[in-house]
C-alpha positions in Angstrom: -207.6 5.9 -100.9 -208.2 7.7 -104.2 -209.8 5.3 -106.7 -207.1 6.3 -109.2 -204.5 5.0 -106.8 -205.6 1.8 -105.3 -204.3 -1.3 -103.5 -204.7 -4.5 -105.5 -204.0 -8.2 -104.8 -204.6 -9.5 -108.4 -204.2 -8.3 -111.9 -206.0 -9.4 -115.1 -203.8 -9.7 -118.2 -204.3 -10.8 -121.8 -202.9 -14.2 -122.5 -200.9 -13.0 -125.5 -199.2 -10.0 -123.9 -195.5 -10.3 -123.0 -196.0 -9.1 -119.4 -198.1 -12.3 -118.8 -195.5 -14.5 -120.5 -192.7 -12.9 -118.4 -194.7 -13.6 -115.2 -195.1 -17.3 -116.2 -191.3 -17.5 -116.5 -190.8 -16.4 -112.9 -189.6 -19.1 -110.5 -192.5 -18.6 -108.1 -195.2 -18.8 -110.7 -197.8 -21.5 -110.0 -199.8 -22.3 -113.1 -202.4 -24.3 -111.2 -203.4 -21.3 -109.1 -202.1 -18.5 -111.4 -200.3 -17.0 -108.5 -196.9 -15.5 -108.1 -194.7 -14.3 -105.2 -195.2 -10.6 -104.6 -191.5 -9.7 -104.3 -190.6 -11.5 -107.5 -193.5 -9.7 -109.3 -192.3 -6.4 -107.9 -188.8 -7.0 -109.3 -190.3 -7.6 -112.8 -192.6 -4.6 -112.6 -189.7 -2.3 -111.7 -187.9 -3.4 -114.8 -190.6 -2.9 -117.4 -189.1 0.2 -119.0 -185.6 -1.2 -118.6 -186.7 -4.2 -120.6 -188.6 -2.1 -123.2 -186.3 0.9 -123.6 -183.1 0.4 -121.6 -184.3 3.0 -119.1 -183.3 2.9 -115.4 -185.2 0.5 -113.1 -187.8 2.1 -111.0 -187.5 2.5 -107.2 -189.5 0.0 -105.1 -191.8 2.8 -104.0 -193.5 2.7 -107.4 -195.2 -0.5 -106.3 -195.5 0.2 -102.6 -195.8 3.9 -101.9 -199.5 5.0 -101.6 -198.6 8.3 -103.2 -197.0 6.7 -106.2 -198.2 3.4 -107.9 -197.5 1.5 -111.0 -199.3 2.1 -114.4 -199.1 -1.4 -115.8 -201.1 -3.0 -113.0 -203.9 -0.4 -113.1 -206.3 -2.4 -115.3 -210.0 -2.0 -116.0 -210.5 -5.1 -118.2 -212.8 -7.9 -117.1 -211.9 -11.6 -117.2 -212.9 -13.5 -120.3 -211.6 -16.5 -122.4 -208.5 -14.6 -123.6 -207.4 -13.3 -120.2 -205.9 -14.7 -117.1 -206.0 -13.3 -113.5 -202.7 -13.4 -111.6 -202.9 -13.4 -107.8 -200.2 -12.5 -105.4 -199.7 -12.4 -101.6 -200.3 -9.0 -100.0 -201.1 -5.9 -102.1 -199.4 -3.6 -104.6 -200.2 0.0 -105.4 -201.7 0.6 -108.8 -201.9 4.1 -110.3 -204.0 5.5 -113.1 -201.7 7.1 -115.7 -204.3 9.8 -116.2 -202.9 11.4 -113.0 -199.6 11.9 -114.8 -200.8 13.7 -117.9 -198.9 16.9 -118.6 -201.9 18.4 -120.3 -200.6 21.8 -121.5 -197.0 20.9 -122.1 -195.8 20.4 -125.7 -193.2 18.1 -127.2 -191.4 19.1 -130.4 -189.6 16.6 -132.6 -187.2 17.3 -135.5 -186.9 14.0 -137.4 -183.6 14.3 -139.2 -181.6 12.4 -141.7 -178.6 11.7 -139.5 -180.0 12.6 -136.1 -183.3 13.4 -134.5 -183.9 16.0 -131.8 -186.8 16.2 -129.3 -187.6 18.8 -126.7 -190.6 20.1 -124.6 -191.9 23.3 -123.1 -193.1 23.2 -119.5 -196.4 25.2 -119.5 -196.0 26.1 -115.8 -192.5 27.7 -116.2 -192.5 28.4 -119.9 -189.0 26.8 -120.0 -187.8 24.7 -123.0 -185.6 21.7 -122.6 -184.2 18.9 -124.9 -184.8 15.2 -124.3 -182.3 12.3 -124.5 -183.5 9.4 -126.6 -182.0 5.9 -126.7 -179.0 6.5 -124.5 -180.1 4.3 -121.6 -179.6 5.4 -118.0 -180.3 9.0 -117.1 -177.9 8.6 -114.2 -175.0 9.0 -116.5 -173.5 12.5 -116.9 -174.9 14.0 -120.0 -172.9 15.7 -122.8 -174.0 17.9 -125.7 -174.0 14.9 -128.1 -176.6 13.1 -126.1 -179.4 15.4 -127.4 -178.7 14.7 -131.1 -180.1 11.3 -131.2 -178.9 9.2 -134.1 -181.6 8.2 -136.6 -180.8 4.5 -136.8 -182.5 1.2 -135.9 -180.9 -2.1 -135.1 -182.9 -5.2 -135.8 -182.1 -8.3 -133.8 -185.4 -10.3 -133.6 -188.1 -8.6 -135.7 -190.7 -11.4 -135.5 -190.7 -11.4 -131.6 -190.8 -7.7 -131.5 -193.7 -7.4 -133.8 -195.6 -10.1 -131.9 -195.1 -8.2 -128.7 -195.8 -4.9 -130.3 -199.3 -6.0 -131.5 -200.1 -8.2 -128.5 -201.8 -5.3 -126.7 -203.3 -2.0 -127.9 -200.8 0.2 -126.0 -197.6 0.2 -124.0 -196.5 -3.3 -124.9 -193.6 -5.0 -123.1 -191.4 -5.1 -126.1 -187.7 -5.8 -125.7 -184.8 -3.5 -126.3 -182.8 -6.6 -127.1 -185.1 -7.3 -130.1 -185.0 -3.9 -131.7 -183.1 -0.8 -130.4 -182.5 2.7 -131.8 -180.3 5.8 -131.5 -177.1 5.9 -129.4 -177.3 2.2 -128.5 -177.7 1.1 -132.1 -174.8 3.3 -133.2 -172.5 1.8 -130.6 -173.4 -1.7 -131.8 -172.9 -0.7 -135.4 -169.3 0.4 -134.7 -168.7 -3.1 -133.3 -170.6 -5.1 -135.9 -168.9 -7.5 -138.2 -169.8 -7.9 -141.9 -172.4 -10.6 -141.3 -174.5 -8.3 -139.1 -174.2 -5.1 -141.3 -177.7 -5.3 -142.7 -179.2 -5.4 -139.2 -178.7 -1.7 -139.1 -181.0 0.7 -140.9 -179.8 4.3 -141.1 -181.8 5.8 -144.0 -185.2 6.1 -142.4 -185.9 9.6 -143.7 -184.6 8.8 -147.2 -186.7 5.6 -147.4 -189.8 7.7 -146.8 -189.3 9.5 -150.1 -187.9 6.7 -152.3 -190.4 4.9 -154.5 -189.8 1.3 -155.6 -187.0 1.1 -153.1 -186.9 -2.7 -152.5 -184.8 -2.3 -149.4 -183.9 -5.5 -147.6 -183.1 -5.7 -144.0 -182.2 -8.7 -141.8 -182.1 -9.6 -138.1 -180.2 -12.5 -136.6 -182.7 -15.0 -137.9 -184.4 -13.8 -141.1 -184.3 -11.4 -144.0 -187.2 -9.0 -144.8 -188.1 -6.7 -147.7 -189.5 -3.3 -146.6 -192.5 -2.1 -148.5 -192.4 1.4 -150.0 -193.2 3.8 -147.2 -196.4 5.0 -148.7 -197.6 1.4 -149.2 -197.0 0.4 -145.5 -200.1 -0.9 -143.8 -200.5 -0.6 -140.0 -199.4 -4.2 -139.5 -196.3 -4.0 -141.7 -192.7 -3.4 -140.6 -192.5 0.4 -140.5 -189.1 1.6 -139.2 -190.4 5.2 -138.8 -193.3 4.1 -136.6 -191.0 1.9 -134.5 -188.5 4.8 -134.1 -191.4 7.1 -133.1 -192.6 4.4 -130.6 -189.2 4.4 -128.9 -189.2 8.2 -128.8 -192.5 7.9 -127.1 -191.2 5.3 -124.6 -188.4 7.7 -123.6 -190.8 10.6 -123.3 -193.8 8.9 -121.7 -192.9 6.9 -118.6 -193.4 6.8 -114.8 -190.5 9.2 -114.4 -191.4 11.9 -116.8 -195.2 11.6 -117.0 -197.4 11.6 -120.2 -197.3 14.2 -122.9 -200.4 14.4 -125.2 -199.4 17.4 -127.4 -196.7 17.0 -130.1 -195.5 19.1 -133.0 -193.3 17.8 -135.8 -191.2 19.7 -138.3 -191.6 18.8 -142.0 -189.1 18.6 -144.8 -190.1 21.2 -147.4 -189.2 19.0 -150.4 -191.3 16.0 -149.4 -194.7 15.7 -151.2 -197.8 16.0 -149.0 -198.6 12.3 -149.1 -195.2 11.5 -147.7 -195.5 14.2 -145.0 -198.9 12.9 -144.1 -197.6 9.4 -143.8 -194.7 10.5 -141.6 -197.2 12.3 -139.3 -199.4 9.1 -139.3 -196.4 6.9 -138.5 -195.3 9.2 -135.6 -198.8 9.4 -134.3 -199.2 5.6 -134.3 -195.8 5.0 -132.7 -196.3 7.7 -130.0 -199.8 6.4 -129.2 -198.4 2.9 -128.8 -196.1 4.1 -126.0 -199.0 5.7 -124.1 -201.1 3.7 -121.6 -204.5 2.6 -122.8 -206.4 4.5 -120.0 -205.1 7.7 -121.5 -205.9 6.8 -125.1 -209.5 6.0 -124.2 -210.0 8.9 -121.8 -212.9 11.1 -123.1 -211.3 14.2 -121.7 -207.9 13.8 -123.4 -206.8 13.6 -127.0 -203.4 12.8 -128.3 -202.5 15.6 -130.7 -199.7 15.2 -133.3 -199.4 18.2 -135.6 -197.1 19.0 -138.5 -196.9 22.8 -138.3 -193.6 24.2 -139.5 -190.9 23.4 -142.0 -187.4 22.6 -140.7 -185.7 25.8 -142.0 -188.7 28.0 -141.0 -188.5 26.6 -137.4 -184.7 27.3 -137.4 -185.4 30.9 -138.6 -187.3 31.7 -135.4 -184.4 30.5 -133.2 -181.7 32.2 -135.2 -183.6 35.5 -135.3 -184.1 35.6 -131.6 -180.6 34.3 -130.7 -179.0 37.0 -132.8 -180.9 39.8 -131.1 -183.7 40.5 -133.5 -186.0 41.1 -130.6 -186.8 44.1 -128.4 -185.0 46.2 -127.3 -182.6 45.6 -130.2 -185.4 45.3 -132.8 -187.4 48.6 -133.2 -191.2 48.5 -133.6 -191.1 49.6 -137.2 -188.1 47.5 -138.2 -188.4 44.7 -140.7 -185.9 41.9 -141.0 -185.6 40.1 -144.4 -183.9 36.8 -143.9 -182.8 33.6 -145.7 -182.1 30.2 -144.1 -179.4 28.0 -145.6 -180.2 24.7 -143.7 -177.3 22.4 -144.6 -178.3 19.1 -143.1 -177.2 15.5 -143.4 -179.2 14.5 -146.5 -180.4 17.7 -148.1 -180.0 21.5 -148.0 -183.2 23.5 -147.5 -183.9 27.2 -148.0 -186.4 29.4 -146.4 -187.0 33.1 -147.1 -189.2 35.5 -145.2 -189.7 38.6 -143.1 -189.8 39.1 -139.4 -191.1 42.0 -137.3 -192.6 42.8 -133.9 -196.4 43.1 -133.5 -198.3 45.5 -131.3 -200.8 42.9 -130.0 -201.7 41.2 -126.8 -201.9 37.9 -128.6 -198.6 37.9 -130.5 -195.1 39.4 -130.0 -193.8 38.7 -133.5 -195.0 38.2 -137.1 -193.2 36.0 -139.5 -194.0 35.6 -143.2 -192.5 32.9 -145.3 -192.4 33.7 -149.0 -190.5 30.9 -150.6 -188.5 27.8 -150.2 -186.2 25.7 -152.2 -183.0 23.8 -151.7 -180.7 21.2 -153.0 -182.1 17.7 -152.6 -178.7 16.0 -152.8 -176.4 18.4 -150.9 -176.0 17.0 -147.4 -173.1 16.4 -145.1 -173.6 12.6 -145.2 -173.9 12.7 -149.0 -170.6 14.6 -149.2 -168.8 12.1 -147.1 -170.1 9.3 -149.3 -168.9 11.2 -152.4 -165.5 11.7 -150.9 -165.3 8.0 -150.1 -166.4 7.2 -153.6 -163.7 9.5 -155.2 -160.9 8.2 -152.9 -161.8 4.6 -153.8 -162.0 5.5 -157.5 -158.5 7.1 -157.4 -157.3 3.8 -155.9 -159.2 1.5 -158.3 -156.2 -0.5 -159.2 -155.5 -1.3 -155.5 -159.2 -2.2 -155.0 -159.2 -4.6 -157.9 -156.0 -6.2 -156.8 -157.4 -6.6 -153.3 -160.7 -8.0 -154.6 -162.5 -5.2 -152.7 -165.5 -3.2 -153.9 -167.3 -0.1 -152.8 -170.8 1.4 -153.2 -172.0 4.1 -155.6 -172.4 7.6 -154.3 -175.6 9.5 -155.2 -173.3 12.4 -156.2 -170.6 10.3 -157.9 -170.2 9.7 -161.6 -169.7 6.3 -163.3 -166.2 5.7 -164.7 -164.6 3.2 -167.0 -164.0 -0.2 -165.4 -166.4 0.5 -162.5 -168.4 -2.6 -163.1 -166.0 -4.9 -161.2 -165.5 -2.7 -158.1 -168.7 -0.6 -157.7 -171.4 -2.9 -156.3 -174.4 -2.9 -154.1 -173.3 -5.7 -151.9 -173.0 -5.7 -148.1 -169.2 -5.8 -148.5 -169.2 -2.7 -150.7 -171.5 -0.8 -148.4 -169.5 -1.8 -145.4 -166.3 -0.6 -147.1 -167.9 2.7 -147.9 -169.1 3.1 -144.3 -165.6 2.3 -143.0 -164.0 5.0 -145.2 -166.8 7.5 -144.4 -166.1 7.2 -140.7 -162.4 7.4 -141.2 -162.6 10.7 -143.1 -165.4 12.2 -141.0 -163.0 14.0 -138.6 -161.4 15.7 -141.7 -164.8 17.0 -142.9 -166.0 18.0 -139.5 -162.9 19.9 -138.7 -162.0 21.5 -142.0 -160.7 25.0 -141.4 -158.6 23.9 -138.4 -157.1 20.7 -139.9 -153.5 21.6 -139.5 -153.9 22.6 -135.8 -155.5 19.4 -134.7 -153.7 16.9 -137.0 -151.1 16.0 -134.3 -154.0 14.9 -132.0 -156.0 13.0 -134.5 -154.4 10.0 -136.2 -157.0 9.8 -139.0 -156.4 13.5 -140.0 -152.6 13.1 -139.7 -152.6 10.1 -142.0 -154.8 11.9 -144.6 -152.4 14.8 -144.6 -149.5 12.4 -145.1 -151.3 11.2 -148.3 -151.7 7.5 -147.2 -154.2 5.7 -145.1 -154.5 2.0 -144.2 -157.9 0.4 -143.7 -159.2 -3.1 -142.9 -161.7 -3.6 -145.7 -163.9 -6.5 -146.6 -163.1 -8.4 -149.7 -165.8 -9.8 -152.0 -165.5 -13.1 -150.2 -166.3 -11.5 -146.8 -162.7 -11.7 -145.6 -160.8 -8.9 -143.8 -158.0 -7.4 -145.8 -155.6 -4.6 -145.1 -155.6 -2.1 -147.9 -153.3 1.0 -148.4 -155.1 3.9 -150.1 -153.6 7.2 -151.4 -155.5 10.4 -150.5 -155.1 13.7 -152.2 -156.0 16.3 -149.6 -156.1 19.1 -152.2 -158.5 17.2 -154.4 -161.0 16.3 -151.7 -161.1 19.9 -150.4 -161.7 21.0 -154.0 -164.6 18.5 -154.3 -166.2 19.8 -151.1 -165.8 23.4 -152.1 -167.3 22.8 -155.6 -170.4 21.0 -154.1 -171.0 23.6 -151.4 -170.5 26.5 -153.9 -173.1 24.8 -156.1 -175.5 24.9 -153.2 -174.7 28.5 -152.4 -175.4 29.5 -156.1 -178.7 27.8 -155.9 -179.5 29.7 -152.7 -178.7 33.1 -154.3 -180.7 32.2 -157.4 -183.6 31.1 -155.2 -183.5 34.4 -153.4 -183.6 36.3 -156.7 -186.8 34.4 -157.5 -188.6 35.5 -154.3 -187.0 38.9 -153.7 -189.9 40.8 -155.3 -192.2 39.4 -152.6 -190.1 40.8 -149.8 -190.1 44.3 -148.4 -186.4 44.8 -148.8 -186.6 48.6 -148.6 -188.0 48.4 -145.1 -185.0 46.3 -144.2 -182.5 48.7 -145.7 -182.1 46.4 -148.8 -180.4 43.8 -146.6 -180.9 40.1 -146.5 -179.7 38.4 -143.3 -178.5 34.9 -144.1 -178.6 32.4 -141.2 -176.5 29.2 -141.6 -178.3 26.2 -140.1 -177.8 22.4 -139.9 -174.7 20.6 -138.5 -173.0 20.6 -141.9 -173.0 24.4 -141.9 -170.4 24.4 -139.1 -167.8 23.8 -141.8 -165.6 26.8 -142.5 -166.0 26.1 -146.2 -169.7 27.2 -146.1 -168.9 30.7 -144.9 -166.0 30.8 -147.4 -168.2 29.8 -150.3 -170.8 32.4 -149.4 -168.2 35.2 -149.2 -166.8 34.1 -152.6 -170.1 33.9 -154.3 -171.4 37.2 -152.9 -168.0 38.7 -154.0 -168.9 37.8 -157.6 -172.1 39.9 -157.6 -172.2 43.4 -159.1 -170.6 45.9 -156.8 -174.0 47.6 -155.8 -175.3 44.3 -154.4 -172.3 43.1 -152.4 -173.3 44.9 -149.2 -176.9 43.7 -149.4 -176.1 40.4 -147.6 -175.0 39.8 -144.0 -174.0 36.2 -143.0 -174.7 34.8 -139.6 -172.7 31.8 -138.6 -174.3 28.5 -137.5 -175.6 28.7 -133.9 -173.5 26.9 -131.3 -170.2 27.7 -132.9 -167.4 30.1 -131.7 -168.0 32.1 -134.8 -171.6 32.6 -133.7 -170.6 33.7 -130.3 -168.2 36.3 -131.8 -171.0 37.6 -134.1 -173.3 38.0 -131.1 -170.6 40.0 -129.3 -170.1 42.2 -132.4 -173.9 42.9 -132.2 -173.6 44.0 -128.5 -175.2 40.8 -127.1 -174.1 39.0 -124.0 -172.8 35.5 -124.6 -173.2 32.9 -121.8 -172.8 29.2 -121.8 -174.2 26.7 -119.3 -173.2 23.1 -118.4 -176.8 22.2 -119.0 -176.6 21.1 -122.6 -180.4 20.3 -122.6 -181.0 24.0 -123.0 -178.4 24.8 -125.6 -179.6 26.2 -128.9 -177.4 25.2 -131.8 -177.6 24.9 -135.5 -179.2 21.5 -135.1 -181.3 21.9 -131.9 -182.5 25.3 -133.0 -185.2 23.6 -135.1 -186.8 22.1 -132.0 -186.7 25.3 -130.0 -188.2 27.1 -133.0 -191.0 24.6 -133.2 -191.8 25.2 -129.6 -191.9 28.9 -130.1 -194.1 28.4 -133.2 -196.6 26.1 -131.4 -200.3 26.8 -131.5 -201.0 29.3 -128.7 -197.5 30.7 -128.9 -196.5 34.3 -129.3 -195.6 34.2 -133.0 -198.1 35.0 -135.8 -197.2 32.9 -138.8 -198.1 33.5 -142.5 -196.8 31.0 -145.0 -197.0 30.9 -148.8 -197.0 27.1 -148.5 -198.5 25.7 -145.3 -198.1 22.2 -143.9 -201.5 21.3 -145.4 -200.5 22.3 -148.9 -198.8 20.2 -151.5 -195.1 20.8 -151.9 -194.2 23.0 -154.8 -193.5 21.4 -158.1 -189.9 20.3 -157.7 -188.4 20.8 -161.1 -187.4 23.5 -163.6 -188.2 22.2 -167.1 -186.3 23.3 -170.2 -184.6 22.4 -173.4 -181.1 22.5 -174.8 -180.2 25.7 -176.7 -176.6 26.1 -177.8 -175.5 23.5 -175.2 -177.2 25.6 -172.4 -180.3 25.0 -170.3 -183.1 27.2 -171.7 -185.8 27.5 -169.2 -189.4 26.7 -170.4 -191.3 26.2 -167.2 -190.3 27.8 -163.9 -191.1 25.6 -160.9 -192.7 28.6 -159.2 -195.2 28.9 -162.1 -196.2 25.2 -162.0 -198.7 24.2 -159.4 -200.3 20.9 -158.7 -204.0 20.2 -159.3 -204.6 23.4 -161.3 -205.2 21.6 -164.6 -203.1 24.1 -166.5 -201.2 23.1 -169.6 -197.6 24.3 -170.0 -196.1 24.4 -173.5 -192.7 22.8 -173.7 -192.3 22.6 -177.4 -193.6 24.5 -180.5 -193.2 21.6 -182.8 -194.7 18.1 -182.9 -193.3 16.6 -186.1 -191.3 13.9 -184.3 -192.3 11.1 -182.0 -189.5 11.9 -179.6 -189.0 15.2 -177.9 -186.0 15.8 -175.6 -186.6 17.9 -172.5 -184.3 18.6 -169.5 -185.3 19.1 -165.9 -183.5 20.0 -162.7 -184.3 20.8 -159.1 -181.6 23.5 -159.0 -182.4 27.2 -159.1 -179.3 27.7 -161.3 -181.6 26.7 -164.1 -182.7 30.3 -164.3 -179.2 31.4 -165.2 -178.8 29.6 -168.6 -175.8 27.5 -167.5 -174.3 24.8 -169.6 -176.2 21.5 -169.6 -173.0 19.6 -169.0 -172.7 21.1 -165.5 -173.3 18.6 -162.8 -176.9 18.7 -161.6 -178.4 20.2 -164.7 
């Protein structure tokens, strides 16, 4: 038999690892002889990935078939004081995991605010496919939501999980019952009572950027304070690393094989230190899921690269999906594009040019000339703002009911807020309850009236009154009637989105001189990306803001709807493209999954030649426009595009120094270049 697949009748394990502890709990285990019944051991070995990640149990052949074999009993360690050798009657088949390495395949991961998407490219067939994470059994029929994996962690027993996690160097037998993620965690959150609310952590990506966050989490036994992300040591609780570890468990197992090449998207607004830490956390988590024999193999390296920003990756998918490729794209044709990536937490912009290349090595050339965005405009932030405003409009009822709610990042303080706006678990829970209640309204805006009869939440909102079971400040459940003004919440949404669209147009003005607009017939193709861009309000706001431009510029913009929507299909038909849909949702390119497909196209060794003004290795651009007040307007003093880190250049912000105090203004919004009133929100 091949030495990489061998029959064994004993296995040497470390005394601290959970697999050994599980074996000692088996009924047939004899501590005097360190022996165990073979069949009982097989049952345990077939369950290892079910225990660790809620995956399906393996078939018995994994332990008995001479062409298969089990990774976790293929051990090279020698016996010493900290090990124990377990014997069993008859033999089992052990398999070297090196045999299952998918050496040239690449996995792409888009780590998102609300959901995370993963996919891979098969090097033999060049086919790309999405991966389900955290949903349990693969035997269940899949649906399109399975591939947008919620970015959430549920903590049940942190101490036990961490002990198991660090008990061995790789592929520990942790328990899904101690910490779980994604779809399973979301299902548990929906059922959770107030006491268990802090067991769920949903702001992984936001936590990475926040300094002095002092976030506290709890499991069923203890309360923990998370360190700031940049200060996390390898032995600290790092939710991003744990999330990455579970992604690795779902990708690397005895069903799928082992992937050693990974590419991550990066958020354009995050400083380099944070991006590097995200990469480091994903690398540690993914490596933890891979068998030790692979990690120590001299012939194989685990490669985790951050190569492309999220909006830039989406650009590739959108350009190809909308037919900007041969034969529709001529050899001398240039496409100038802009990406409006409206996600859960932020809105990111990317501008650039796309063309074909007469080269054996590359098919396309893409140049990125600028980025920008709105750091607070996101679908989840808008929902929290709407909840805040609805509660605020019902402040008398909230006070009378002894109920509170949490502050929205976009909301403004108001008189009397001290007694009802709090940071308690009850207030956060109440905000979450209302957010989920109004979510269908936000996600279906534009077709509200048609679907109201089939959706109770929407129907109640349209009636102007909703009833919720809220938590009072003493942790008791209380029915509360709230009034909802449909016109007002639609107006709030439209204002916030219009603000983002104005920022996009101003950002384009700042980079337009770098783009060869004449070669593209003075046209900018605007691609809407991110799940929040599905909203009909986004297209409406773009059309209205473009309509305000001088007449000679109105025809210089063409808007392309978010991929995966009926509007996108119609746009493709108008462009003479064939529109087909498959029941295989793992291959569907949408406004969310398009980032992963773009990452795979942009991989090293791919057919796209990439030039970027700011690469993944560079520091993010200075985030703010700096100015002063002049006649109650924002007067720009330092443009963010003229301020670079580490250059040592002084920028003058005042021509006087006769007072100890100087007032300056700053904003991340590109509207700062338009001399708007300083009283406008965001400036």
